[in-house]
N, C-alpha and C positions, 0 to 999 in steps of 0.2 A: 504494499500499500504505499501512498504518499503520507506524510505527517506534516500538517502545519502548526507551528507553535506561534500563538498572537502574544506579541511582547513590545507593544508600541506605546502602549498607556503611559501617561504622566505620573498618575499617582500623587495627585496634589494632596491628599490626606496624609501622606507620609510624612510631609513636612521636612524634605530632604534634597539635597541637590544630588543625590544618588540615585539613578534610575530604579523605578519600583523593582523590577525583576532581578536587580542585582542584591537587594537585601537578603540576607541569608537566613536559612533554617538548618540547624546542625552544622553551622561553619561553611556552608556551601549555597551560592547563590540560588534563588528559587528557579530561577531559568534553567541552571545545570541541572536540578532534580527532576524537571520536565524533560528536559533532553535524554537524561539516563533512563528514564521510565519508556521514553519514545524509542530507545534502541533496543530496549529487551523484546520489543515487537518486530524486530529485524525488518525494518522498512524499507523500501526501496530508496526514498530519499526522505530528509527532513529539511523543512525550510522555516526558518524563523523570520517572522515579520516584525521590523524593528522601527522606531520612531525617535520616540523621546529619549534622550541620551545618545542616540545617534551613534557615532562610532565608539563611545565609552562602552556601549553594550556588546558592540562586535568584537574590541580589543580583550574585555575580560571573558570572552568565549572563543578566543582565538583558537583554542586546541580542541574545539568540539566537532571541527569538521563538518559543516552543515552548510547549506545554501542560504542567502540572506535576500530578502526583500524589503526595501525600504517604505513606509508609508508616510506620506509627507503632502499635505496635512493629515492629521487623524480625523477621518470622517465616519469612524462607527467599524464594527466588527465585519460587515458585509464588503465594505470598501477595504478592509485589511487583507481578507482572503482573496480577494481581487487582484490584489498586488502579487500574490504568491503564484496565480495560475500559470504565468508563463514556465515556471520551474516544475510544474507537475506532469507526470505521465497521464495523460487522459485515459488509458487503459485500465488504471487503477482506480480504486475508491481513494477517498481523502479522508483521513481522521484529522478533526480541529481540536487542539489542545490550548492550553492558555497558561503563558510563563508565571502567573501569579498565583496559580492553582497548583502548589507543588506536591500534594500528598496522594493523589490519584494512583491507586495501586494498578498493577498490570494484570491481574486477574480481572479487576474490573473492565479494564478495556478490551481484554481478550473477549470477555462475555458480550460486550456490545457489539465487537467486529462479528462475532457468531451470528448474533441475533440479527444484524443488519444483512449479512452476505454482501453480494455485489450490484445487486440492481434495486436496492431500496435505502431509505433514509432512516438511519439509526440515532435515537436521541438518548443520551443519559440524563436521566430526571431524578428527582428525589422528593420525598413527602415531608415537609416541614411543620411542626405546630405553629410557627410564627413565620410565614412566608413573606413578609414585610420586605420590600425593596427588591425582588426577585421577578423576573418574567413568569408568567403563569402558563401552564398547559392547559388548552382549551380542547374538550372533547365532546363529541356527540355520539350518543350510543355507544360511548367506550372507546370510539376510534378519535385519533389525535386530529385535530383539524388546522390548528393554528398554535402560535404562541404570541401573547400580548404583554408587552412591557408594563410595569406597575404605573408608570406614568401616563400611559394611555388606556388604562384599564377601567371598566366601570366597577359599581359597587359589586356586582355579581362575579365578575372575574377576579376581583380583589379577594373573594372569599374562597377560591380554589387553592388549595394546599400543595397541589403538584406543581413543582417550579422546574424551570430550565436551569441546567448547571451551565450551558454553553457548549459543552462537549459533543460532539455529533460526528457521525460518518457518513459520507455521501458518495454517489458515483461522481467522478471528477467531470465526465462530459456533461452532467446535468449541472453542475456547479458553472460550468462554462456557458450554459444558457441562461441560468437563473440571475447571476450576480450582476450582469451588466444592466439587468431590467429593474434594480431595486429602487425604489423612491425614498425619498427621506421626509416625507410629510408626516412627521410625528413630533412628540413634545420635546425632543433632543436635537432634532434636525439632522439626524444620522442615518446612515445606510446599515440597517439591522441585519445580520446574518439570520436572525431567527424570522424574518419573512421568507426564507426559502421554504420553510413548511407549508405554508398555505399554497406556494407554486406547486410543491410535490403533490398535495392533494388535488388540485386541480387537473394535473397531468395524470393522475389516477395511480402515481407511484405509492407503494406501500410505505407508511411511517410508523416505525415501532419505537418502544423505548424500554430500556432495562435501567436498573437502578444498583447504586453502589451499596456495599455492605454496612458503610457507615456514613452518615452526613459529611464528617470532617474529610472524607476522600475529595469533597468537590468544593470545598470552602476556598474563596479566594482571599486575598490580602490587600486591604485598602489603607490600612492604618498600622502604626505600630503595636497598637493593642491587639489587633488581629494576629499580626506576625508574631506575637509572644505567646498567642493562644495556641496557634499551630505549632510553635516550637514544642511546647508541653506537650501537645498531643503526640508528636512524632517521637519526643525523648520517652514518653510512656510506652509507646509501641516497641520502641528500641529495648527499653527495660523489660518489658513482658517477655520480649524473644530471648534476651539472655537467661532471664529466670527459667525458662523452659528449657533451656539447654543445660540448666544445672546450676548456674552461677547464683550465688548467694549476695544479694543487694540487701544491705541494711535498712535502705529507704529507696525503693524505686523512684519516687517522686524527685529526688535529689540526685541525679547522676546526668551528666552531660557527654554525649557521643557524637563527636564533630568528626568522625571519618569511619574507620573499620576497627572494630574491637573483637579479637579473636580470644577465647578463654577455653583452657583446658578444663579438666575435671576439679570440683572442690576447690574454685576460685571464689575468693570473698572480697567484695567492694564496699568500704564504708561511704558515708554520706559526704557530698560536695565535690565529688571527683568530677576531673575534666580528662577526656581522652580525644586526642587530635591526631589527624594522619591515620597510618596504619600501627595498631598496638597490639602485640600478642603477648598474653599472660599464660604461662605455662600451669601445669597442675599444681594445685595448692598453693598457688600464689594469694597473698593477703595484702590488699590495698588500703592503708590506712585513710582517715578521713582528711580532705581537700588537698587531694594530691593532683598534679597536672602532668599527664603524660603525653608526648607526642612524638611519633614514629620511634617506639622503642621495642625492645624483645626482653623479657624478664622470664628468667629459667625457673624450672620448679622449685617450688618451696621456699622462695624468697619472700621476705617480710618487708613490705615499705610501710615505715611509720607515717605520722601525720607529717602534712605540708612539705612534701618532698616534690620537686620539679626536675623533670627527666626529658631531655629534648635529644632525639637522633643519638640514643645508646643502647648499649646492650650490657645486660646483666646477666652473669651466670647463675647456676642453681643455688639454693641456699645461702643467698645472700641476706645481710642485714643492712637496710638502707634507711637513714633518717633517725629521727625527725629533722625537719628543716635542712634536707641534703639537697645539693643541686648537681646534676649529672648534665653536662652541656655536649654539642655534638662532638663525635669521635670518641666518646668514652667506651671503652670495652673492659668488664670486670669478669674475672674467673669465678671459681666455684669458691663458695663461702667466704667471700669478701665483705669486711664491715666499712661501710661509709657513715658516718655518725652526723651529729648535729653541727649545722653551719659548717659542712666541709663542702667544697667546690672541686669537681674534677672536670677538666676540659681537655679533649683530644689526647686521652692518655690510656694506655693499657695496664690494667693491675693485675697481677696473676693471682692464683689460688692462695686462700687463707690468710691474704694480708688484710691491714687495718688502718684505717685514719680515723680515729672515734670521734674527733671534736677540732673545730676551729682550723681548718687546714686549706691550703689551696694546692692543688696537684694539676697543672698544666703542663702539656707538652712533655709529657713523661713516659717511660717505660719502666713499670715497678714489678721486679720479680714477685717469688712465693714467700710466703711467712714472714713479711716485712711489716713492721710497727712504726707508723707516721705519728710523731707525737703532737700535742696541742701546739697551733700556733705555728706551725711548720709551713713554709711556702716555698715552692720552686719559681725562682726570679727567672722567668722565661722570655722577657722583652726587655731588649736595651732601649726601645723608644723607636727602633726603625725596623729591627728584625727578630723573628722568634727563634728559639734555641731549645735543644731537647735534654733533657735530665735522664740518666739512666740510674736506677737504682736496682742492684742485684739481689739475689735470694738472701733471705735471713738476715736482712739488714735490721738495726734498731736505730731510729733517728731520734734524739732527745727534742723535748719541748723548745718551741720558740727557735727554731733552726731555719736558716735561710739557705738554700741551695742555689747558687749564681751559675745559670746555665752558660755555656755547655759544660756538663760535670758528669763524673761517673761515681758512684758510690760501689766499692768492690764487695764482692760476696762476703756475708758474715761481718760486716764492719757496723762499729758503733759510732755515732756521732753525739757528742756530748750536747746538753741543752745549751742553749744560745750560741751554737756554733754558725758562724756565717762562712759557708764552704765555698772557695773560690777556685780549687784545684781539686783534683781526682782524689777520693778518700781510698786508701789501700784497704784490700781486703783483710778481715779477721784482726783488725786493728781498731783502736780507741782514736777518733781524732776530735780535737778540741780547738776551739777558736775563739777566745775571751780574754780581754784585759785583766791586769791583776787586779785583785780585790783589794780596795782600801777603805778604812775606816777613819773618818776626818774627827779628830779630837775638839771638844769644844763647841761643836755646831749645834745651833739652836733651829728648832723648826719656827717658821715664821707665824706670827701672831696677828688675827686679824684685827684691823684698825676699827675704833669705835666711832661711827658717824658724829 
């Protein structure tokens, strides 16, 4: 089939300079959600009709590999689909979707396509307790006759609860006949796509309707309030899917997945956690409250305590991370590695059973196994212009408040005394100390605060 996605609206109620379809659900533009859904239908082509925001929308979706049709000025939905016609294969039906309706399920669209076939008009409709603001489906003896927009409806029509979602499938050759004939004699002065229903009825073409499993599938976004509402719906759906897979969520209402979260068995996730990009959690991983994980892989049995921030890092099995630990891009930790509170690791490899339990910075370093990095230790990897690497071999003990000025190597089994500033390689299996002679000053008195 052809798929046309209407994404030209301005979205004045969003009160934003960002085009409406680029506002995000789960960290991804709404338009990207709709394109991804369309791709799962294996269409022959996807055409996005854009207008407001112009090249900003195209640039944001540059990787989407779709055809683009510009609607300028924006004269309604019928006019929008008319702009896409030159890109469509007339021998295939066309499915019309909307760039600000991000949560429609693929199964719902498959059901619509199956019901419509190749030679009829299929509509996705829904029954609402409060249909205010939506176009109504007008039936006669059960058969759909037309759609009337609320602003053009009379009292009887406004009482109808079956509403038009705007999503439809139609023979493309029929669209080519109908769209140029649409008029704009209505309250909005626009060319309504919905007017093709009456034209189909006039031609004797069957018009059918299917319904989504839930109303939120067809809810559009016109304001930040509606955006936030759909965000929570989407997150709740993701949370329920995770729990069905066996993940323990301490509160399903307090998790944000902004990408792909893959979990093994017996994973537990505390409240307030955010997952971005692709995150893999191995069997038995426990994630404490308020952690942020982006593009990371966590090995089986590892425990992340509260308020950890991991970005583009890999953590081995049985690790102990946090609280308040930060792993930056390029970090690779082996098995049973402990990274404690207020420890930052960047572009470094730390081998099995090593520990940096508190208040340390390890950057551009290669750390061996069974290394103990004392509190206050930092690798001085930057001279203001270039980065240099620190190598710490196996079984090293580094005392507190040590500075390792790269490039430097600490040999296997070496010990660095507390307060050492290491500027040359430390030999293996020896104690290296660098500190001034201790002096006590006789007669010195502590300053006294002057009275005001």
